[in-house]
C-alpha positions as CSV (number, residue, x, y, z in Angstrom):
1,M,-248.9,-54.6,-15.8
2,Q,-248.9,-52.3,-12.8
3,V,-245.3,-53.0,-11.4
4,L,-245.1,-49.7,-8.9
5,P,-247.0,-49.7,-5.6
6,S,-250.1,-47.2,-5.4
7,G,-250.4,-44.3,-3.4
8,L,-246.7,-42.4,-4.9
9,V,-247.3,-38.7,-5.2
10,L,-244.5,-36.6,-6.2
11,P,-243.9,-33.6,-4.4
12,P,-244.9,-29.9,-5.6
13,L,-242.0,-28.4,-7.4
14,P,-240.4,-26.3,-4.9
15,Y,-240.0,-28.8,-2.6
16,A,-238.7,-31.2,-5.4
17,V,-236.2,-28.7,-6.2
18,V,-234.8,-28.1,-2.8
19,L,-234.6,-31.7,-2.1
20,L,-232.7,-32.0,-5.8
21,V,-230.5,-29.5,-5.1
22,A,-229.5,-30.5,-1.4
23,T,-229.0,-34.5,-2.4
24,A,-227.0,-33.5,-5.5
25,V,-224.9,-31.4,-4.0
26,L,-224.3,-33.7,-0.6
27,V,-223.5,-36.5,-3.6
28,A,-220.3,-34.2,-4.6
29,V,-219.6,-33.1,-1.1
30,L,-219.1,-37.2,-0.6
31,S,-217.6,-38.3,-3.5
32,R,-214.9,-35.4,-3.4
33,L,-214.1,-36.5,0.5
34,G,-214.2,-40.2,-0.5
35,P,-215.1,-42.0,2.2
36,A,-214.4,-45.4,3.0
37,V,-217.7,-47.1,3.7
38,T,-217.5,-50.4,5.6
39,G,-219.8,-52.8,6.9
40,R,-220.2,-50.5,10.0
41,H,-221.6,-48.0,8.0
42,V,-224.4,-50.7,6.8
43,L,-225.2,-51.1,10.2
44,A,-224.9,-47.1,11.1
45,F,-227.5,-47.0,8.3
46,V,-230.3,-49.1,9.9
47,P,-231.7,-46.6,11.9
48,W,-232.1,-44.1,9.1
49,M,-233.8,-46.7,7.3
50,A,-236.3,-47.6,9.6
51,A,-236.4,-43.9,10.3
52,G,-237.7,-43.1,6.8
53,G,-240.6,-45.9,6.8
54,A,-241.5,-44.5,10.6
55,L,-241.6,-41.1,8.5
56,H,-244.3,-42.2,5.9
57,A,-246.4,-44.1,8.0
58,L,-246.7,-40.7,10.2
59,H,-247.2,-39.4,6.9
60,Q,-250.2,-41.7,6.2
61,Y,-251.7,-41.5,9.7
62,G,-251.6,-37.6,8.9
63,A,-249.5,-36.9,11.9
64,V,-246.9,-35.0,9.9
65,P,-246.8,-31.0,10.3
66,P,-247.6,-29.7,7.0
67,A,-244.8,-27.6,6.1
68,L,-242.8,-30.8,6.2
69,D,-245.6,-33.5,4.7
70,P,-244.8,-33.0,1.3
71,L,-241.0,-35.1,2.3
72,A,-242.7,-37.6,4.0
73,A,-245.0,-39.0,1.3
74,A,-243.4,-41.5,-1.2
75,P,-241.3,-41.8,-2.9
76,A,-239.9,-38.2,-1.8
77,V,-239.0,-40.0,1.6
78,Y,-236.2,-41.9,0.6
79,V,-234.5,-39.4,-0.9
80,S,-235.1,-36.8,2.2
81,T,-234.2,-39.6,4.5
82,F,-230.9,-40.0,2.8
83,A,-230.1,-36.7,2.4
84,A,-230.7,-36.1,6.1
85,A,-228.4,-39.1,6.7
86,A,-225.9,-37.9,4.3
87,A,-225.8,-34.3,6.1
88,V,-224.5,-36.2,9.2
89,W,-222.3,-38.2,7.1
90,V,-220.6,-35.0,5.5
91,G,-220.7,-32.8,8.5
92,V,-218.5,-35.6,11.1
93,L,-216.3,-36.0,8.3
94,L,-215.7,-32.3,8.0
95,A,-215.6,-31.7,11.8
96,S,-212.9,-34.2,12.0
97,G,-210.6,-32.2,10.7
98,N,-209.3,-34.7,8.3
99,A,-211.6,-34.4,5.5
100,D,-209.7,-33.8,1.8
101,L,-212.3,-31.4,-0.4
102,S,-209.0,-30.9,-2.7
103,G,-210.4,-33.4,-4.9
104,D,-208.2,-36.5,-4.6
105,G,-210.5,-39.0,-3.2
106,G,-209.3,-39.2,0.4
107,T,-208.5,-38.4,3.8
108,D,-205.9,-35.7,4.8
109,E,-202.3,-38.0,4.8
110,S,-201.2,-36.1,7.9
111,G,-203.7,-36.7,10.2
112,P,-204.1,-40.2,12.2
113,A,-202.8,-43.5,10.6
114,P,-206.0,-45.8,9.7
115,V,-207.1,-48.3,12.0
116,P,-207.2,-52.1,11.1
117,A,-208.8,-53.3,8.1
118,D,-212.5,-53.5,8.2
119,E,-214.2,-57.0,6.6
120,G,-213.4,-57.0,2.7
121,G,-210.1,-55.2,2.4
122,A,-211.0,-51.8,3.5
123,T,-209.2,-49.5,5.5
124,P,-211.1,-46.6,7.3
125,T,-209.6,-43.9,8.7
126,P,-210.4,-42.9,12.7
127,A,-212.6,-40.2,10.6
128,D,-214.8,-42.9,8.8
129,E,-215.0,-44.2,11.9
130,R,-215.9,-41.3,13.9
131,S,-218.8,-40.9,10.7
132,A,-220.2,-44.9,11.3
133,L,-220.8,-44.1,15.0
134,A,-222.3,-40.5,14.3
135,L,-224.8,-41.9,11.6
136,G,-225.7,-44.8,13.9
137,A,-226.2,-42.5,16.8
138,A,-228.1,-39.5,15.2
139,G,-230.2,-42.0,13.3
140,G,-231.1,-43.7,16.4
141,V,-232.1,-40.4,18.0
142,V,-234.6,-39.9,14.7
143,L,-235.8,-43.4,14.7
144,F,-236.2,-42.9,18.6
145,A,-238.3,-39.7,18.2
146,L,-240.7,-40.9,15.4
147,V,-241.7,-44.3,17.5
148,A,-242.3,-42.4,20.6
149,G,-244.5,-40.1,18.5
150,A,-246.0,-42.9,16.9
151,A,-246.6,-44.6,20.5
152,A,-248.4,-41.6,22.1
153,L,-250.5,-41.3,19.1
154,A,-251.4,-45.0,19.5
155,S,-251.8,-44.7,23.3
156,G,-254.7,-41.9,23.0
157,G,-256.8,-43.9,20.4
158,A,-259.2,-46.7,21.1
159,G,-257.2,-49.2,21.3
160,T,-253.7,-51.0,22.3
161,G,-253.7,-54.2,20.1
162,G,-250.9,-52.4,17.7
163,F,-248.4,-52.4,20.7
164,L,-248.1,-56.5,20.0
165,W,-247.9,-56.9,16.2
166,P,-244.3,-54.7,16.3
167,P,-242.6,-56.8,18.9
168,L,-244.1,-60.2,17.3
169,G,-243.0,-58.8,13.7
170,L,-239.4,-58.5,15.3
171,L,-239.3,-62.1,16.7
172,G,-240.2,-63.7,13.7
173,A,-238.0,-61.8,11.1
174,V,-234.9,-62.9,13.8
175,A,-235.9,-66.5,13.7
176,A,-236.5,-66.4,9.6
177,T,-232.8,-64.4,9.4
178,G,-231.3,-67.0,11.7
179,A,-232.1,-70.2,9.7
180,A,-230.9,-68.1,6.3
181,C,-227.6,-67.6,7.6
182,F,-227.8,-70.9,9.1
183,A,-228.3,-72.0,5.5
184,L,-225.7,-69.8,3.8
185,R,-223.4,-70.9,6.4
186,S,-223.2,-73.9,5.5
187,W,-223.4,-73.9,2.0
188,Q,-221.1,-70.1,1.4
189,P,-219.7,-69.6,5.1
190,A,-217.5,-66.7,3.9
191,V,-220.7,-64.8,2.9
192,V,-222.2,-64.9,6.4
193,A,-218.6,-62.6,7.8
194,H,-219.8,-60.1,5.8
195,H,-222.4,-57.2,8.3
196,G,-224.1,-56.5,5.0
197,T,-225.5,-60.2,4.8
198,V,-227.1,-59.8,8.2
199,V,-228.5,-56.7,7.8
200,A,-229.9,-57.1,4.5
201,L,-231.0,-60.8,5.4
202,F,-233.0,-59.2,8.5
203,A,-234.6,-56.1,6.5
204,H,-236.1,-58.7,4.1
205,A,-236.7,-61.0,6.6
206,L,-239.2,-57.9,8.5
207,D,-240.4,-57.0,5.5
208,G,-242.1,-60.6,4.7
209,V,-242.9,-61.5,8.2
210,S,-244.7,-58.0,8.7
211,T,-246.4,-58.0,5.0
212,A,-247.4,-61.8,6.7
213,I,-248.8,-60.5,9.9
214,G,-251.1,-57.5,8.1
215,V,-252.7,-59.5,5.4
216,D,-253.0,-62.7,7.2
217,I,-253.8,-61.4,10.5
218,L,-254.6,-57.8,10.7
219,G,-256.5,-58.2,6.8
220,T,-254.3,-55.3,5.3
221,D,-254.3,-55.2,1.8
222,E,-250.9,-54.8,0.0
223,R,-250.2,-52.3,-2.6
224,T,-247.2,-53.2,-4.4
225,P,-248.4,-55.2,-7.5
226,I,-245.8,-58.3,-7.5
227,P,-246.2,-59.1,-3.8
228,R,-249.6,-59.1,-4.2
229,M,-249.4,-61.6,-6.7
230,I,-247.3,-63.8,-5.1
231,M,-249.8,-63.8,-1.7
232,E,-252.9,-64.2,-4.6
233,F,-251.0,-67.3,-5.9
234,A,-250.8,-68.7,-2.7
235,G,-254.1,-68.0,-1.4
236,A,-255.5,-70.2,-4.0
237,L,-253.2,-73.2,-2.9
238,P,-255.0,-76.0,-0.7
239,T,-252.4,-74.9,2.0
240,A,-254.1,-71.1,2.3
241,P,-256.5,-72.7,5.4
242,Y,-254.0,-73.6,7.2
243,L,-251.2,-71.1,6.4
244,G,-252.5,-68.1,5.2
245,R,-251.2,-66.4,1.9
246,G,-248.0,-64.7,3.0
247,W,-245.6,-67.4,3.8
248,L,-245.3,-67.7,0.2
249,F,-244.2,-64.3,0.3
250,V,-241.7,-64.4,2.8
251,L,-240.1,-67.5,1.8
252,A,-239.7,-65.5,-1.8
253,K,-238.4,-62.3,0.2
254,M,-235.5,-64.8,1.5
255,A,-234.6,-66.5,-1.5
256,V,-234.1,-63.6,-3.6
257,A,-232.1,-62.1,-0.8
258,G,-230.2,-64.4,-0.2
259,G,-229.4,-64.7,-3.5
260,I,-228.8,-61.4,-4.1
261,V,-226.1,-61.4,-1.0
262,V,-224.3,-64.0,-2.3
263,L,-223.8,-61.9,-5.2
264,L,-222.6,-59.2,-3.6
265,A,-220.1,-60.7,-1.5
266,D,-217.2,-61.5,-4.3
267,Y,-217.7,-57.5,-5.1
268,V,-217.5,-56.3,-1.4
269,E,-213.7,-58.4,-1.4
270,D,-212.8,-56.4,-4.5
271,D,-214.6,-53.0,-3.7
272,P,-215.7,-52.4,-0.3
273,T,-216.8,-49.2,-0.3
274,E,-219.4,-49.3,-3.7
275,G,-219.9,-53.3,-2.0
276,N,-221.4,-51.9,0.9
277,L,-223.4,-49.3,-0.6
278,L,-225.0,-52.3,-2.7
279,F,-225.4,-54.1,0.7
280,A,-226.7,-50.7,2.2
281,F,-229.3,-50.1,-0.6
282,V,-231.1,-54.0,-0.6
283,A,-230.9,-53.3,3.2
284,A,-233.0,-50.6,2.5
285,V,-235.5,-52.0,-0.5
286,G,-237.0,-54.1,2.6
287,L,-236.1,-52.3,6.1
288,G,-237.9,-48.8,4.8
289,P,-241.1,-50.7,4.0
290,A,-240.9,-53.4,6.9
291,A,-240.3,-50.3,9.5
292,N,-243.9,-48.2,7.4
293,N,-245.6,-51.8,8.6
294,L,-244.7,-51.6,11.9
295,T,-245.7,-48.7,12.1
296,L,-248.7,-48.0,10.9
297,F,-249.7,-51.6,12.8
298,L,-248.8,-49.5,16.1
299,L,-250.7,-46.5,14.9
300,S,-253.7,-48.7,13.8
301,G,-254.1,-50.0,17.4
302,G,-253.9,-53.4,15.5
303,V,-257.5,-53.8,14.3
């Protein structure tokens, strides 16, 4: 049985080598610096996650310059987006003057005192706080540039219907996230207090809602086998003529995401850095494909 989505293409060997070496170096430097990872960092990663999905959509549309195009194909786009974000992260930490590359896993104790503890007991330093702000700002600039480019391409196309669906998808995801947070708050109120919980739930809600729009309204095909099987099952139900096929996928996404964030909540309390990194990974799995869907809707003109 096929598990991975179709359309995965490995980049040419020179690109793959450069990408892997650069990523390994950045991970090694971050490991030596040992920055705290808080809920603010999870929020800061959000525009990068969306930027990766938007970049891949531009690749699918054929709008990425040839020299950069291999880095925008899947699965390389995940690594290249992470490398870009990690480079900004490392740069800000080093520029702060408080970074410690001596290998003892922390910032220079002679620098400013840590700021008050964040959720889960983490105690980020001022350099960590600046790195989160810079990560979010840089990611926002990159995302804005990609979306603006996609909008310019869409404006020059035959139709403008694609401008309708991304906002509607966002509104639907906000509604689904609100419902999920309300349900979790009545059952596990402490879980909703983490930034990563809301980010992860919204990411998977947006993926589910955007996929449902594509399948039920725009008539697109689902490339990933498991979601396709879920929607094929929903299509065989008596509710299909009235509710379509995507609703069951949205419910499945929210149920799985809700279960994962409940499991991760204790982990964040015990180890904030690793727990928040896992929250970011879970969110990226949903937000990247969601941003890809919405950007493709924009580029296609909503046909």
